[in-house]
C-alpha positions as CSV (number, residue, x, y, z in Angstrom):
1,M,-39.7,-43.9,36.7
2,E,-39.5,-44.5,40.4
3,Y,-37.2,-47.4,41.4
4,Q,-39.0,-50.7,42.2
5,R,-37.4,-53.2,44.5
6,Q,-37.8,-56.9,43.8
7,H,-40.4,-57.2,46.6
8,L,-43.0,-55.4,44.4
9,A,-43.2,-58.4,42.0
10,I,-43.5,-60.7,45.0
11,L,-46.4,-58.7,46.4
12,K,-48.2,-58.4,43.1
13,S,-47.9,-62.2,42.5
14,R,-49.3,-63.1,45.9
15,M,-52.1,-60.5,45.9
16,A,-53.2,-61.9,42.5
17,E,-53.9,-65.3,44.1
18,P,-57.2,-66.2,45.7
19,R,-57.6,-65.0,49.3
20,R,-55.7,-67.4,51.5
21,R,-53.3,-65.5,53.6
22,M,-52.7,-61.9,54.6
23,Q,-49.4,-60.4,53.5
24,I,-47.2,-58.8,56.2
25,I,-44.4,-56.5,55.1
26,M,-41.6,-56.4,57.6
27,G,-38.4,-54.4,57.9
28,P,-36.4,-51.6,59.6
29,R,-37.0,-47.9,59.2
30,Q,-36.5,-46.1,55.9
31,V,-36.2,-49.1,53.6
32,G,-39.3,-48.4,51.5
33,K,-42.2,-50.5,53.0
34,S,-44.8,-47.8,52.5
35,T,-43.4,-46.9,49.1
36,L,-43.7,-50.5,48.1
37,V,-47.4,-50.5,48.9
38,Y,-48.0,-47.2,47.1
39,Q,-46.3,-48.6,44.0
40,Y,-48.5,-51.7,44.3
41,C,-51.7,-49.6,44.6
42,D,-50.8,-47.4,41.7
43,G,-50.6,-50.4,39.5
44,I,-54.0,-52.0,40.3
45,D,-57.6,-51.3,39.4
46,L,-59.0,-52.8,42.6
47,P,-60.5,-50.6,45.4
48,Y,-58.4,-50.3,48.5
49,D,-58.3,-48.6,51.9
50,Y,-55.1,-47.4,53.6
51,F,-54.9,-46.7,57.3
52,A,-51.8,-45.9,59.4
53,A,-51.6,-46.6,63.1
54,D,-48.7,-44.2,63.6
55,G,-49.7,-41.7,66.3
56,V,-52.7,-43.7,67.5
57,N,-53.2,-44.3,71.2
58,R,-51.7,-47.8,71.5
59,K,-54.3,-48.7,74.1
60,D,-57.1,-48.1,71.7
61,T,-58.6,-51.6,71.4
62,T,-61.3,-50.5,68.8
63,W,-59.1,-48.8,66.2
64,I,-58.4,-51.9,64.1
65,H,-62.0,-53.1,64.3
66,N,-63.4,-49.7,63.4
67,H,-61.2,-49.4,60.3
68,W,-61.7,-53.0,59.3
69,Q,-65.5,-52.5,59.6
70,E,-65.2,-49.3,57.5
71,A,-63.6,-51.3,54.7
72,R,-66.4,-53.9,54.9
73,M,-69.1,-51.3,54.7
74,K,-67.5,-49.7,51.6
75,M,-67.2,-53.2,50.1
76,D,-70.9,-53.8,50.6
77,L,-72.0,-50.3,49.5
78,H,-70.1,-50.5,46.2
79,K,-70.8,-54.3,45.8
80,D,-67.1,-54.9,45.4
81,K,-66.2,-58.5,44.6
82,E,-62.7,-57.9,45.9
83,R,-61.2,-55.1,48.1
84,I,-57.8,-54.6,49.7
85,L,-57.3,-53.4,53.3
86,I,-53.9,-51.9,54.2
87,I,-52.8,-51.1,57.7
88,D,-49.4,-49.5,58.3
89,E,-47.4,-49.6,61.6
90,V,-49.8,-52.2,62.9
91,Q,-47.5,-53.2,65.7
92,K,-48.1,-49.8,67.4
93,I,-51.5,-51.1,68.7
94,D,-51.4,-53.3,71.8
95,G,-52.8,-56.7,71.2
96,W,-52.8,-56.1,67.4
97,S,-52.4,-59.7,66.4
98,E,-55.4,-61.0,68.4
99,Q,-57.5,-58.2,66.9
100,V,-56.3,-58.9,63.4
101,K,-57.0,-62.7,63.9
102,A,-60.5,-62.0,65.0
103,E,-61.3,-59.8,62.0
104,W,-59.6,-62.0,59.4
105,D,-61.4,-65.1,60.7
106,K,-64.7,-63.3,60.6
107,D,-64.2,-62.4,56.9
108,T,-63.2,-66.0,56.3
109,R,-66.3,-67.4,57.8
110,E,-68.5,-64.9,55.9
111,K,-66.5,-65.7,52.6
112,R,-65.7,-62.1,52.2
113,N,-63.0,-61.4,49.6
114,L,-61.3,-58.7,51.6
115,K,-57.5,-59.1,51.2
116,V,-55.2,-57.7,53.7
117,I,-51.7,-56.1,53.7
118,L,-50.0,-55.2,57.1
119,L,-46.8,-53.2,57.5
120,G,-44.5,-52.9,60.5
121,S,-41.1,-51.6,61.5
122,S,-40.4,-53.5,64.7
123,R,-39.2,-56.9,63.7
124,V,-39.6,-58.3,67.3
125,L,-43.1,-57.1,68.0
126,L,-44.3,-58.3,64.6
127,Q,-42.7,-61.7,64.9
128,K,-44.0,-62.2,68.4
129,G,-47.5,-61.4,67.3
130,L,-47.2,-63.6,64.2
131,D,-45.9,-66.6,66.3
132,E,-48.6,-66.2,69.0
133,S,-51.8,-65.5,67.1
134,L,-51.6,-65.6,63.3
135,E,-50.0,-69.0,62.6
136,G,-51.2,-70.2,59.2
137,R,-52.9,-66.9,58.3
138,F,-50.1,-64.8,57.0
139,E,-47.1,-64.8,54.6
140,A,-44.2,-62.5,55.3
141,I,-42.3,-60.2,52.9
142,K,-39.1,-59.3,54.6
143,M,-37.4,-56.1,53.5
144,G,-33.8,-55.3,54.5
145,F,-31.6,-52.3,54.0
146,W,-30.9,-51.4,50.3
147,E,-28.0,-53.3,48.8
148,W,-25.2,-52.3,46.5
149,N,-26.9,-53.0,43.2
150,E,-30.1,-51.1,44.3
151,M,-28.2,-48.0,45.4
152,R,-26.2,-48.1,42.2
153,D,-29.1,-48.5,39.9
154,A,-31.5,-46.1,41.7
155,F,-29.0,-43.3,42.7
156,G,-25.8,-43.9,40.7
157,F,-23.8,-44.8,43.8
158,S,-20.2,-45.8,43.2
159,M,-18.8,-48.7,45.2
160,Q,-16.9,-46.4,47.4
161,Q,-20.0,-44.3,48.2
162,F,-22.0,-47.4,49.1
163,I,-19.3,-48.7,51.4
164,Y,-19.2,-45.4,53.2
165,F,-22.8,-44.1,53.2
166,G,-24.6,-47.5,53.2
167,G,-28.1,-48.2,52.0
168,F,-30.6,-45.5,53.0
169,P,-32.5,-44.4,49.9
170,G,-34.1,-41.4,51.6
171,L,-30.7,-39.9,52.4
172,A,-29.0,-40.7,49.0
173,P,-29.5,-37.1,47.7
174,D,-27.7,-35.6,50.7
175,I,-24.4,-37.5,50.7
176,H,-22.5,-34.6,49.0
177,D,-23.2,-32.4,52.1
178,E,-21.9,-34.7,54.9
179,D,-22.8,-32.5,57.8
180,R,-26.4,-32.4,56.5
181,W,-26.3,-36.2,55.9
182,R,-25.1,-36.8,59.5
183,N,-27.8,-34.6,61.0
184,L,-30.5,-36.3,58.9
185,M,-29.2,-39.7,60.0
186,E,-29.5,-38.6,63.6
187,D,-32.9,-36.9,63.4
188,T,-34.8,-39.2,61.0
189,I,-33.4,-42.6,61.6
190,I,-31.2,-43.1,64.7
191,T,-33.2,-41.0,67.3
192,P,-36.6,-42.5,66.3
193,I,-35.1,-46.0,66.7
194,L,-33.5,-45.3,70.1
195,T,-36.4,-43.3,71.5
196,R,-39.5,-44.9,70.0
197,D,-38.9,-48.3,68.3
198,I,-36.9,-49.8,71.2
199,L,-39.3,-48.5,73.8
200,E,-42.0,-50.5,72.0
201,I,-40.0,-53.7,72.7
202,E,-38.9,-53.1,76.3
203,E,-38.8,-50.4,79.0
204,I,-35.5,-48.7,79.1
205,R,-34.3,-47.5,82.5
206,N,-31.2,-45.8,81.2
207,P,-31.8,-44.3,77.7
208,A,-28.5,-42.3,77.9
209,L,-26.6,-45.6,78.4
210,L,-28.4,-47.2,75.5
211,R,-27.3,-44.4,73.2
212,Q,-23.7,-44.6,74.5
213,I,-23.6,-48.3,73.8
214,F,-25.1,-47.8,70.3
215,E,-22.5,-45.1,69.4
216,L,-19.6,-47.1,70.8
217,A,-20.7,-50.3,69.0
218,C,-21.0,-48.3,65.7
219,M,-17.6,-46.8,66.0
220,E,-16.0,-50.2,66.8
221,S,-17.8,-52.0,64.0
222,A,-15.8,-55.0,62.7
223,R,-13.8,-55.2,65.9
224,E,-14.0,-57.4,69.0
225,L,-15.1,-55.5,72.1
226,S,-15.7,-57.3,75.4
227,L,-18.6,-56.3,77.6
228,T,-16.3,-55.5,80.5
229,K,-14.2,-53.3,78.3
230,M,-17.4,-51.5,77.1
231,Q,-18.4,-51.1,80.8
232,G,-15.0,-49.5,81.5
233,T,-15.1,-47.2,78.5
234,L,-18.6,-46.0,79.3
235,N,-18.0,-46.0,83.1
236,S,-21.6,-46.9,83.5
237,G,-24.0,-49.8,83.6
238,T,-23.6,-53.4,84.5
239,V,-22.4,-56.1,82.1
240,P,-25.9,-57.8,82.1
241,T,-27.5,-54.4,81.2
242,I,-25.0,-53.8,78.4
243,K,-25.7,-57.3,77.1
244,S,-29.4,-56.7,77.2
245,Y,-29.2,-53.4,75.4
246,L,-27.0,-54.9,72.7
247,N,-29.6,-57.6,72.2
248,L,-32.3,-54.9,71.7
249,L,-30.1,-53.2,69.1
250,D,-29.7,-56.5,67.3
251,Q,-33.5,-56.9,67.3
252,T,-33.9,-53.5,65.6
253,M,-31.4,-54.3,62.9
254,T,-28.9,-51.6,63.9
255,V,-26.0,-53.3,65.5
256,K,-25.4,-57.1,65.6
257,P,-22.9,-58.4,68.3
258,L,-21.3,-61.4,66.6
259,Q,-20.3,-64.4,68.7
260,K,-17.2,-66.4,68.1
261,Y,-17.8,-69.7,66.3
262,A,-17.2,-72.8,68.4
263,P,-18.4,-76.4,68.1
264,S,-19.9,-76.0,71.6
265,P,-22.9,-73.6,71.8
266,I,-22.0,-72.8,75.4
267,K,-18.5,-71.5,74.4
268,E,-20.1,-69.7,71.5
269,K,-22.5,-67.8,73.7
270,N,-19.9,-66.9,76.3
271,S,-17.4,-65.5,73.8
272,V,-16.2,-61.9,73.3
273,P,-18.5,-60.3,70.8
274,K,-17.4,-58.6,67.6
275,M,-19.5,-55.5,67.0
276,Q,-21.1,-55.2,63.6
277,V,-23.3,-52.5,62.2
278,C,-26.1,-53.7,59.9
279,N,-25.8,-50.6,57.6
280,S,-22.5,-48.7,57.0
281,A,-24.4,-45.4,57.6
282,F,-24.6,-46.2,61.3
283,R,-20.8,-46.5,61.6
284,N,-20.0,-43.4,59.6
285,R,-22.5,-41.2,61.4
286,Y,-20.0,-41.4,64.2
287,G,-16.8,-41.9,62.3
288,Q,-13.8,-39.6,62.6
289,F,-13.1,-39.7,58.9
290,T,-14.9,-37.8,56.1
291,F,-15.6,-39.7,52.9
292,E,-12.6,-38.2,51.1
293,E,-10.3,-38.8,54.1
294,A,-11.5,-42.4,54.4
295,V,-11.0,-43.2,50.8
296,S,-7.4,-41.7,50.8
297,S,-6.3,-43.6,53.9
298,P,-5.4,-47.3,53.1
299,M,-5.7,-48.4,56.8
300,E,-9.0,-46.7,57.4
301,W,-10.4,-47.8,54.0
302,G,-9.5,-51.4,54.9
303,R,-11.7,-51.1,58.0
304,Q,-14.4,-49.5,56.0
305,V,-14.5,-52.3,53.5
306,E,-14.5,-55.0,56.2
307,S,-17.3,-53.3,58.1
308,A,-19.3,-52.9,54.9
309,V,-18.9,-56.6,54.0
310,G,-20.0,-57.4,57.5
311,A,-23.0,-55.0,57.3
312,H,-24.1,-56.8,54.1
313,L,-23.9,-60.2,55.8
314,A,-25.7,-59.0,58.9
315,N,-28.5,-57.5,56.8
316,R,-28.8,-60.8,54.8
317,S,-28.7,-62.9,57.9
318,Y,-32.0,-61.5,59.0
319,L,-33.5,-62.1,55.6
320,D,-32.0,-65.5,54.7
321,G,-32.0,-67.1,58.2
322,F,-28.4,-68.0,58.7
323,E,-26.2,-67.2,61.8
324,L,-23.4,-64.7,61.4
325,L,-20.3,-65.3,63.5
326,Y,-16.6,-64.8,63.5
327,W,-13.7,-67.1,64.5
328,R,-10.4,-66.5,66.5
329,N,-8.1,-69.0,68.1
330,D,-5.9,-68.7,71.2
331,K,-3.1,-67.5,69.0
332,K,-5.2,-64.6,67.8
333,K,-5.6,-66.0,64.3
334,E,-8.9,-64.9,62.9
335,C,-11.4,-65.6,60.2
336,D,-13.4,-62.4,59.6
337,Y,-16.9,-63.9,59.1
338,V,-18.4,-67.3,59.5
339,L,-21.9,-68.1,58.2
340,K,-23.7,-71.0,59.7
341,K,-26.9,-72.8,58.7
342,G,-27.5,-76.1,60.4
343,Q,-24.2,-77.9,60.3
344,S,-23.0,-76.1,57.1
345,L,-20.4,-73.3,57.3
346,V,-19.3,-70.6,54.9
347,A,-15.9,-68.9,55.7
348,I,-15.2,-65.3,54.4
349,E,-12.1,-63.3,54.8
350,V,-11.8,-59.6,53.8
351,K,-8.4,-58.6,52.4
352,S,-7.8,-55.1,51.3
353,S,-4.1,-55.5,50.3
354,S,-1.6,-58.2,49.4
355,A,0.1,-57.6,52.8
356,D,-3.0,-58.7,54.8
357,D,-2.5,-61.9,56.8
358,T,-4.9,-64.8,55.8
359,S,-3.4,-67.5,58.1
360,G,-6.4,-67.4,60.4
361,F,-8.7,-68.0,57.4
362,E,-6.6,-71.0,56.3
363,E,-6.4,-72.4,59.8
364,F,-10.2,-72.2,60.1
365,R,-10.6,-74.1,56.8
366,K,-8.2,-76.9,58.1
367,L,-10.1,-77.2,61.4
368,Y,-13.6,-77.3,60.1
369,G,-13.3,-78.3,56.4
370,E,-15.7,-81.1,56.7
371,H,-18.5,-78.6,57.4
372,I,-17.4,-75.8,55.1
373,T,-19.5,-75.6,51.9
374,A,-17.8,-72.4,50.6
375,A,-14.7,-70.4,51.6
376,F,-13.4,-67.4,49.8
377,I,-11.5,-64.1,50.2
378,V,-13.1,-60.8,49.4
379,G,-10.8,-58.1,48.0
380,P,-8.4,-57.2,45.2
381,E,-6.7,-60.6,45.1
382,G,-9.9,-62.6,45.7
383,L,-13.6,-62.1,44.9
384,P,-14.1,-58.5,43.7
385,L,-16.5,-56.4,45.9
386,E,-18.9,-56.0,43.0
387,D,-19.3,-59.8,42.7
388,F,-19.5,-60.3,46.5
389,F,-22.3,-57.8,46.9
390,S,-24.2,-59.6,44.1
391,L,-23.8,-63.1,45.5
392,D,-26.8,-65.3,46.3
393,L,-25.6,-66.2,49.9
394,E,-28.2,-68.9,50.4
395,S,-26.8,-70.8,47.5
396,L,-23.4,-71.0,49.2
397,F,-24.8,-73.5,51.7
398,K,-25.8,-75.9,48.9
399,K,-22.4,-76.1,47.4
400,S,-19.7,-78.6,48.3
401,G,-16.1,-77.6,48.8
402,T,-16.2,-74.5,46.6
403,D,-13.7,-71.7,46.7
404,A,-14.2,-68.4,44.9
């Protein structure tokens, strides 16, 4: 039986309700959005129409109307009491949200029971359209990268394999041939993001620089890297351009530049960023260690674990709506990850051996204890990785003074 993510039960439940809101399935590439809809359609007896906007001329202002009208005509012809319309990659059509609004409102006025599911890869374009035109008419189902328990249950991943290869289900069968896996990462995921997805968000004047920034940020995941140092390493681009490109990478859920936590928002925004991939696969596409080499090197494996913990947190930050930061004082004492929601903080330190220094973690707890709802160490002498990757992170903000 094909693996079913938890989102399927959510979609089934919502679509079984009376028509009130369209369902919009959002998420990055290769996380199973289309598969989710196929699984849903296989399990229902209702008639449906599926259309994909991939490859359509984005200036075509009639494409959405024509397919919507086709679904209406079929509904009338077959005298369907209920029908489902599915549009994939909807954000690829310019002005999609205004067109969807007009069609949805027409069906509402005519009391037509045509339910709608929209899918899209570009988080920014989708969110912009939702905010501008479809307020009150939609409900989002956010899909992130596959997590540890999913890759374990669906593909038999070990913890070490998940930490290194990350959560891309489509590439899971290829991890035993690492050259092939890296080529597929490049051709099916990274290149489409850099050459298509980002161009849908903003015009890129220097695509080569964008790729260089992406590769450098991936290789330096879980490390601080100032923009001026990036500029010097790349020997190209201005600091504002580098900052702008990093922001675009953040919006496509590839690399998240973490800011340093500070009580002052101004100090926070002006801090040296800590690079953090959102999926371990991005880091190890460019890594200098094979899987076996990484596992057998304690120093490198420690970096792998810290980056994988950060990738999980970055992925969840998009889904759960918390800020992901880090902390370091003038004496270079550091707390690896700080989660912030409102005034509540969660402090997380990653420790791969008993020799690792945790003084920064303890210092952060002393300074900001009144706002900390949870603080714990991840590693052999703290919370086991298996337990960490299974945590309900949202619940940590509701606890008071807990340590794991």
